[in-house]
N, C-alpha and C positions, 0 to 999 in steps of 0.2 A: 844563431844567437840574436840576430836583429829581430826576427819574428817573435821570439820569447820576450824580448824587451818591450816591443810594441804591444804585445798582448797584455803584459803586466801594466804598462802605462795606460792602455785603454781601460783596463779594469779599475785602476785608480781614478781615472777621470770620470768614469761612470759613477763611482761611489761619491766622489767630491761633488758631482753635479746634482746630487740629491739634497745637499745642505742648503739651509735658508740663505746663507750669504751668496749663493749662486741663484737660487730660484726666485728670490725677491727682487733681483735686479735684471731687467730685460737684456741689457748689454752683456752682462756676464753669461746669462743663460744662452744668448745667441752665440757667444764665443765658444761655449761648450758644444753647442749643436754643430757649429762649423768644424770643430776638431773631430767630432764624432763622424762626420761625413768624410773627413780626411782619412780617418782610420778605416772606414768602409772602403774607400778607394784603394788603400794599401792592401786590405784583405782580398779585394777583387783582383788586384794585380798579382798577388801571391797565388790565388786560385788559377788565374790565367796561365801563369808560368807552370804550375803543376799540371794543368791540362795539356799544355804543349809538351811536357815531359812524359806524361803517362798516357795521354790519349783517352780512349774509351774505358781503359782499365780504371780510371779515376772513379767512374760511376759504380764499380764493383767493390771498391775499397770503402769500408764502413766509415772510417774517419774522414776521408776526402768527401764522401757523399754528405756527411753531417756538415762539414765546412761549407760545401756548396749550398746546401739547403738553408743554413743559417744566413749566409751572405745574401743569397737570392731573396729570401723573405725580408731581410732588412732593406734591400733595395725596393721591393714591392711596397713595403709599409712606410717608406721614407716620406711620401707626401701626406700620409695620415698621422704622422707622429704627434701632431698637436692635438688631434681629436682623441686618439687612443694611446696616450702617453705611457700609462702604466703597462699595458700589454706589450708595447714595443720595447720598453725597458727590460722586461722579463726575457724577451727574445734576444735582445742584445747581450744579456748576461750569458747566454749559451756560447758566445764567442770565447769565453774564458775556457771552455772545454778544449779549445784548440791547444791550450798550454799543456793539458794532460797528454795529448798526442805526442808532443815534443818530448815530454818527460819519459814517456814509455819507449820512445825510439832510442834515447841515449841510455846505454847500459849502466853507466855509473850513476846517473840520476835515478834510474829505475831501481837500482840496488839500495840507494838511500831511502826511497819511498817505501820499498818492501821492508827494509829493516825498521823504519819508523813504525809502520803498521804492525809489525811483529812485537814491538815492545810496548804497545798501548796497554795490553792486559796487565803487564808487569807494573806499568805506571799506576794503574788502578789499585793494585795491591799496595804499592808504596803510599798512595794517597790515603787509603784506608788506615794503614798503620800510623801515618802521621796524624790523621784525624783523631784516632784513639789516644795518641800521646798528648796532643793539644787539649783534648777533652779532659784528661786526667789532670 
C-alpha cells in the first residue's frame, strides 16, 4: 500500500509541477525537482528489492521489465531534464502505469475496475436518455 500511495503522490506532484505558481518561481520548481529525485530513489529501491526477490525472472516479467525500463531511462535522462524537459515529463508519466500493476495484482481492486469498465456502456445509455429528457 505504501507503493500505491507514493505512486499516487508522485502523479499529483507531477501534475502540480506544471502549474504557473510552480514554474514561475525557481525555488518552488527546484523543490519539485528534488522531490522528483526522491521519488526516483524510492522507485529504484523498490526495483532493487524486487530484483533481490525475483532474480533474473524479473527481466522475463513484462510489468517488472517496464518498471525497470522507465526507472533506468529516468536515471539516464536526469542530467538532461532541463534541456529536454517535455520529453522527460512524458517518460515520467509512465511511472503511473506501475499503479495499474498493483491494481491488477489485488483481486478486489481488479474486480472493482472490471465492474466499472463493464458499466460504462450502460452509463452512455443513461446519459443519452437524460440528454433527451433535458432537451425536451
